[in-house]
C-alpha positions in Angstrom: -211.8 -141.5 -17.7 -212.1 -145.7 -17.3 -213.8 -145.5 -14.1 -216.5 -143.7 -15.6 -216.9 -145.4 -19.0 -217.3 -148.4 -16.6 -220.2 -147.3 -15.2 -222.4 -145.9 -17.9 -221.3 -149.8 -19.4 -223.1 -151.1 -16.3 -226.1 -148.5 -16.0 -226.5 -149.0 -19.8 -226.7 -152.9 -20.1 -229.4 -152.4 -17.6 -231.9 -150.8 -19.8 -230.9 -152.5 -22.6 -231.6 -155.9 -21.1 -234.8 -154.3 -20.0 -236.4 -152.7 -23.1 -235.0 -155.8 -25.0 -236.4 -158.6 -23.0 -240.1 -156.3 -22.7 -240.8 -157.0 -26.7 -238.6 -160.4 -27.4 -239.8 -162.4 -24.2 -243.6 -163.6 -22.8 -244.0 -161.2 -19.9 -246.4 -162.3 -17.2 -248.6 -159.2 -16.6 -249.9 -158.4 -12.9 -252.0 -154.9 -12.6 -252.7 -152.9 -9.6 -256.0 -151.9 -7.9 -258.5 -151.2 -10.6 -259.6 -147.7 -9.2 -255.8 -146.4 -9.7 -253.7 -146.0 -13.2 -252.5 -149.3 -15.0 -249.0 -150.4 -13.9 -246.9 -152.9 -15.6 -244.5 -155.2 -14.1 -242.3 -156.9 -16.9 -241.3 -160.2 -15.7 -238.8 -162.3 -18.5 -239.7 -165.9 -19.0 -236.6 -168.6 -18.4 -236.7 -168.7 -22.3 -234.1 -166.2 -23.6 -232.3 -167.1 -26.2 -228.1 -166.9 -26.4 -228.4 -165.3 -29.7 -230.4 -162.5 -28.1 -228.0 -161.8 -25.2 -225.4 -161.7 -28.0 -227.2 -159.1 -30.0 -227.4 -157.1 -26.6 -223.6 -157.2 -25.4 -223.1 -156.7 -29.4 -224.7 -153.2 -28.7 -223.8 -152.8 -25.2 -220.1 -152.9 -26.8 -220.3 -150.9 -30.0 -222.6 -148.2 -27.6 -218.9 -148.3 -24.9 -217.0 -148.0 -28.1 -218.8 -144.6 -28.9 -218.4 -143.4 -25.6 -214.2 -143.6 -25.6 -214.2 -141.9 -28.6 -216.2 -139.1 -27.5 -214.2 -138.8 -24.8 -210.9 -138.1 -26.4 -212.8 -136.0 -28.9 -213.3 -138.3 -31.9 -216.1 -139.3 -33.9 -216.4 -143.0 -34.6 -215.8 -144.9 -36.7 -218.1 -145.2 -39.9 -220.1 -148.5 -40.6 -221.5 -149.6 -43.1 -225.3 -149.8 -43.4 -226.6 -153.2 -44.6 -229.1 -153.8 -41.9 -230.8 -149.6 -42.7 -234.3 -149.4 -42.6 -235.1 -148.4 -46.5 -237.9 -145.7 -44.9 -235.5 -144.4 -43.0 -234.5 -140.8 -44.5 -231.9 -140.0 -41.2 -229.1 -140.0 -44.2 -230.9 -137.0 -45.8 -229.7 -134.6 -42.7 -226.1 -133.3 -43.5 -223.0 -134.7 -40.9 -220.5 -132.9 -40.1 -216.9 -134.2 -40.5 -214.0 -134.1 -38.2 -213.1 -130.2 -39.5 -216.9 -129.2 -39.1 -217.1 -129.9 -43.0 -220.6 -130.9 -44.1 -220.8 -134.0 -45.5 -224.3 -134.9 -48.2 -225.0 -136.6 -50.6 -222.4 -135.6 -53.0 -219.6 -136.2 -50.7 -217.2 -133.9 -48.6 -218.3 -129.9 -49.1 -220.1 -131.5 -52.5 -216.8 -133.2 -54.0 -216.7 -136.7 -54.2 -219.7 -139.4 -53.5 -219.0 -140.5 -49.0 -219.0 -144.4 -50.9 -215.5 -143.4 -53.3 -213.3 -141.7 -50.7 -212.2 -142.9 -46.6 -211.6 -141.0 -44.1 -208.1 -141.1 -44.8 -208.3 -139.8 -48.2 -210.1 -137.1 -47.0 -207.6 -135.9 -44.9 -204.9 -136.4 -47.2 -207.5 -134.3 -49.7 -207.7 -131.8 -47.1 -203.8 -131.0 -46.0 -202.5 -130.4 -50.0 -200.9 -128.1 -50.1 -201.5 -125.3 -53.0 -199.3 -124.5 -55.1 -198.8 -121.8 -57.6 -199.6 -124.1 -60.6 -202.9 -124.1 -58.8 -202.8 -120.1 -58.0 -202.4 -119.7 -61.8 -204.7 -118.5 -64.1 -203.2 -119.7 -68.1 -203.9 -117.8 -70.9 -206.3 -120.1 -73.0 -208.4 -119.5 -68.9 -208.8 -115.4 -69.7 -206.6 -114.7 -72.8 -206.5 -111.2 -73.2 -207.0 -109.8 -69.8 -204.8 -107.2 -68.6 -202.7 -107.6 -72.1 -202.1 -104.2 -74.1 -200.4 -104.4 -77.7 -198.5 -101.9 -79.6 -197.9 -101.7 -82.7 -194.8 -100.1 -82.7 -194.7 -98.7 -86.3 -191.4 -97.2 -87.6 -189.0 -100.2 -85.4 -191.1 -102.6 -86.8 -192.3 -104.6 -84.3 -195.3 -105.3 -81.8 -195.0 -104.9 -77.9 -196.8 -106.4 -75.4 -197.4 -104.8 -71.8 -199.5 -105.2 -69.2 -202.9 -103.0 -68.2 -200.3 -101.1 -66.2 -197.8 -100.5 -68.6 -195.0 -103.0 -67.7 -193.1 -104.4 -70.4 -193.6 -107.8 -71.2 -192.6 -109.1 -74.2 -192.2 -108.2 -78.4 -191.5 -109.8 -81.8 -190.9 -108.7 -84.9 -188.1 -108.1 -87.4 -188.3 -106.5 -91.1 -189.1 -109.1 -93.8 -191.2 -110.6 -96.1 -191.5 -114.2 -94.1 -193.9 -115.6 -91.5 -193.5 -112.9 -88.6 -192.0 -110.9 -90.1 -193.8 -107.1 -91.1 -192.8 -105.0 -93.8 -194.7 -102.3 -91.9 -197.1 -103.1 -89.5 -199.9 -100.8 -88.8 -202.9 -102.0 -87.5 -203.2 -104.8 -84.7 -206.3 -106.5 -82.5 -206.8 -109.3 -80.3 -209.2 -112.0 -80.0 -210.5 -111.9 -76.1 -212.0 -115.6 -77.2 -208.7 -116.9 -78.1 -205.9 -113.8 -76.8 -205.0 -114.6 -80.5 -203.9 -111.3 -82.3 -204.1 -109.7 -85.3 -201.8 -107.5 -87.3 -202.0 -105.8 -90.4 -198.6 -105.4 -92.4 -199.1 -102.3 -94.9 -196.2 -103.2 -96.9 -196.3 -106.4 -97.5 -200.2 -106.1 -97.8 -201.0 -109.1 -95.7 -202.9 -110.3 -92.3 -201.2 -111.9 -89.5 -202.0 -114.0 -87.0 -200.4 -114.9 -83.9 -201.2 -116.7 -80.4 -200.6 -114.0 -77.2 -197.0 -114.7 -76.8 -196.1 -113.9 -80.3 -196.3 -117.6 -82.1 -197.0 -117.4 -85.7 -200.1 -119.0 -86.9 -201.0 -118.3 -90.2 -201.4 -114.8 -92.5 -203.7 -114.5 -96.1 -203.1 -111.6 -98.5 -201.2 -110.0 -101.2 -200.4 -106.9 -103.1 -203.0 -106.4 -105.7 -207.5 -105.1 -106.0 -209.1 -108.6 -106.4 -210.9 -110.4 -103.0 -208.5 -111.1 -100.5 -206.3 -108.7 -101.5 -204.8 -105.0 -100.5 -203.4 -101.8 -101.9 -202.9 -100.5 -98.4 -204.1 -102.4 -95.8 -204.7 -100.4 -92.5 -207.2 -101.6 -89.5 -208.7 -104.2 -88.3 -211.2 -105.8 -85.9 -213.4 -109.3 -85.0 -216.8 -109.5 -84.3 -218.5 -112.0 -82.2 -218.2 -115.0 -84.0 -214.5 -114.3 -84.9 -214.7 -113.3 -88.1 -212.2 -110.4 -88.7 -212.5 -107.3 -90.9 -209.9 -104.8 -92.6 -209.8 -101.5 -93.8 -208.2 -101.4 -97.1 -207.9 -97.2 -97.2 -205.9 -97.3 -101.1 -208.9 -100.1 -102.2 -211.8 -97.8 -100.7 -213.3 -100.3 -98.7 -213.8 -102.8 -96.4 -212.7 -106.8 -96.6 -214.5 -110.3 -94.4 -212.3 -112.7 -93.5 -213.7 -115.5 -91.6 -210.8 -116.3 -88.5 -208.5 -118.6 -90.8 -208.4 -116.0 -93.3 -210.8 -117.4 -95.9 -212.7 -114.4 -97.8 -216.4 -113.9 -97.0 -217.0 -110.3 -98.7 -216.1 -106.8 -99.1 -217.7 -102.9 -99.6 -217.5 -99.5 -100.7 -215.4 -97.1 -103.0 -214.1 -94.0 -103.3 -216.5 -91.2 -102.9 -218.3 -89.0 -100.4 -221.2 -90.4 -100.4 -223.4 -93.0 -98.3 -221.0 -96.5 -98.1 -218.4 -94.4 -99.9 -215.4 -93.9 -98.4 -211.8 -91.5 -99.3 -209.7 -93.5 -96.8 -210.8 -95.6 -94.3 -208.7 -96.1 -91.5 -210.4 -97.0 -88.2 -211.7 -100.3 -87.6 -214.4 -101.1 -84.5 -217.9 -103.5 -84.3 -220.2 -103.8 -81.4 -222.7 -105.9 -79.3 -224.4 -106.6 -82.5 -222.0 -107.0 -84.7 -222.3 -103.6 -86.8 -219.6 -102.0 -88.2 -217.7 -98.2 -87.3 -215.6 -96.9 -89.8 -213.6 -93.9 -89.8 -213.3 -92.3 -92.4 -210.1 -90.0 -92.3 -210.5 -87.6 -95.3 -214.2 -87.5 -95.4 -214.3 -86.7 -91.5 -216.7 -89.0 -90.7 -217.9 -92.4 -89.0 -220.2 -94.8 -91.2 -222.3 -97.6 -89.6 -222.6 -100.5 -91.1 -224.2 -104.2 -91.6 -222.6 -107.4 -91.2 -222.8 -108.0 -94.3 -221.6 -104.6 -95.1 -225.3 -102.6 -95.5 -225.6 -99.3 -94.5 -226.9 -97.9 -92.0 -226.3 -94.5 -91.1 -222.7 -91.6 -90.7 -222.0 -88.4 -88.6 -219.5 -86.6 -88.5 -218.4 -83.4 -90.7 -215.0 -81.4 -90.8 -214.7 -78.8 -87.9 -213.8 -78.1 -84.2 -217.2 -78.0 -82.5 -218.6 -81.0 -80.4 -219.3 -83.6 -82.3 -217.5 -82.3 -86.1 -213.5 -84.2 -86.9 -210.7 -83.0 -88.2 -208.3 -86.6 -89.3 -210.6 -89.0 -87.4 -208.4 -92.2 -86.7 -209.0 -94.3 -84.3 -212.0 -96.4 -83.0 -213.6 -98.1 -80.8 -216.8 -99.6 -78.9 -217.4 -100.4 -75.1 -219.3 -102.3 -73.7 -222.5 -100.3 -73.6 -221.6 -99.7 -77.5 -221.2 -96.2 -77.2 -218.4 -94.9 -80.0 -214.9 -93.3 -79.5 -213.0 -92.0 -81.6 -209.2 -90.2 -81.5 -210.4 -86.9 -83.6 -206.0 -86.8 -84.2 -206.3 -82.9 -85.9 -207.9 -81.4 -83.2 -205.6 -83.4 -80.3 -209.0 -84.7 -78.9 -210.9 -87.9 -77.9 -214.6 -87.8 -78.5 -217.6 -90.0 -77.0 -220.6 -90.9 -79.1 -223.5 -93.0 -78.7 -223.9 -95.9 -81.4 -226.5 -93.6 -83.0 -223.6 -90.7 -83.1 -225.5 -88.4 -80.3 -222.5 -86.6 -78.6 -221.2 -87.7 -75.5 -218.3 -86.3 -74.4 -214.5 -84.9 -75.5 -211.2 -84.5 -73.6 -208.0 -83.8 -74.6 -205.6 -80.8 -75.6 -202.6 -80.7 -78.0 -199.2 -80.9 -75.6 -197.7 -83.8 -73.6 -198.9 -83.5 -70.3 -201.3 -85.9 -68.2 -204.2 -86.0 -70.2 -203.2 -84.0 -72.7 -202.4 -85.5 -76.6 -200.3 -85.2 -79.3 -201.3 -86.4 -82.4 -203.5 -89.5 -80.9 -203.5 -92.0 -83.4 -205.2 -95.1 -82.1 -207.7 -96.0 -79.1 -208.7 -99.4 -77.3 -210.6 -100.1 -74.3 -210.5 -102.9 -72.1 -213.1 -105.0 -70.3 -213.1 -102.8 -67.4 -213.5 -100.0 -69.7 -210.6 -98.8 -69.3 -209.3 -96.2 -72.3 -205.9 -96.5 -73.7 -204.9 -93.8 -76.7 -201.4 -94.2 -78.6 -200.3 -91.0 -79.3 -198.1 -90.5 -82.4 -196.5 -87.4 -81.3 -196.0 -88.0 -78.1 -194.5 -91.6 -78.6 -196.0 -92.9 -75.2 -199.8 -94.9 -74.3 -201.8 -93.1 -72.2 -204.4 -94.6 -70.7 -207.8 -92.9 -69.2 -211.0 -94.3 -67.4 -213.9 -94.2 -69.2 -215.2 -90.7 -68.4 -211.8 -89.5 -69.6 -209.5 -89.6 -66.5 -205.9 -89.6 -66.6 -205.0 -92.2 -65.3 -201.4 -93.5 -66.5 -199.0 -93.5 -69.0 -195.9 -95.2 -70.5 -193.3 -95.0 -72.9 -190.9 -92.4 -74.8 -188.8 -92.0 -77.8 -186.5 -94.7 -78.9 -186.0 -98.6 -79.9 -185.7 -99.8 -76.1 -188.6 -102.0 -74.6 -190.4 -99.8 -73.7 -189.7 -97.3 -76.2 -191.4 -96.7 -79.8 -191.2 -94.6 -82.9 -194.3 -94.0 -84.1 -196.8 -96.1 -81.8 -199.3 -96.7 -83.9 -201.7 -98.9 -83.2 -203.0 -100.2 -79.7 -205.2 -103.3 -78.6 -206.4 -103.9 -75.3 
């Protein structure tokens, strides 16, 4: 290896010396016969200065170091570019580092500037192992992903599950204090923050928690004034995190901001447009239109976000598009509307103008059968979760109503229910 390097250096020295002398010394030119091609003979002058020789020797030394690096399989060390020609655009061509990664004007793999990291630091970064913390997706990154919350009505608590039914946590107990419930009723989760809103029927308030069940705030009291309730039932959020609550005994819908400040309300008792006889379920689509399941009027009413009536559909019966005690309601990412037709033990699917699309379910306790389905939720993947009061369980379906899985049984233990009243995903 050493002899090979010395031989190459010898011939390189000869070539570089000849080239350098050509451009840096006075030469005597001798030409051959005019009838032949011109030939130039370089004869160096005697006044070649020592500085020129030193420059040539330095060039030879640098080339020798490069050759030694190539022979042992490494790259030559990076040097400064103080003498680099301003017109040289060779820096635009990405270079490969030792692991065949491109280094460009943003640095190794584009993460930092080459001037900010040296070779040793780059190797340290590459060799750093990926820890569990690096892989962990925090609640803030995607706060509501793969979480299903269930109001366990008679056990006076909230239970949290993964989307395949594995128990995660629970919170709540009977009382009137923060985080306590009289009878929890409706539930909704804010997909952007992960915060959970729970309507407490007996305490006539709305409580707000983080995704782990830590109490954040509450508002409301018993009464008929703005911001008060007689029988608050369901809760839903629009794209600006405004909070809507149905009051069954107040025959209205109230709207608040995310901190519980009253904004507006609409509705009164009756059977006409914008009137209710027992408003239970509540859902909001991508345009912030509001859908209300009016249980005793057996219909669905649609409003804009200011409470202006838009349309309604449904009547009491068992045919397609007819309803018997519609209770829960939810919209998917395509603004289709799903309704728990509790009295008919089925789920009905409509478009956002009320046109019937599909239905599934029948009375029973088998897979895909339903026992008084009271509420419904839809996750970001379009999967559907149905809370069944009669079967003490949650069933999961795909967007076409095909059964996926189920969990729950009657009782007070983890994953057991005594009236799973509402569900959110």
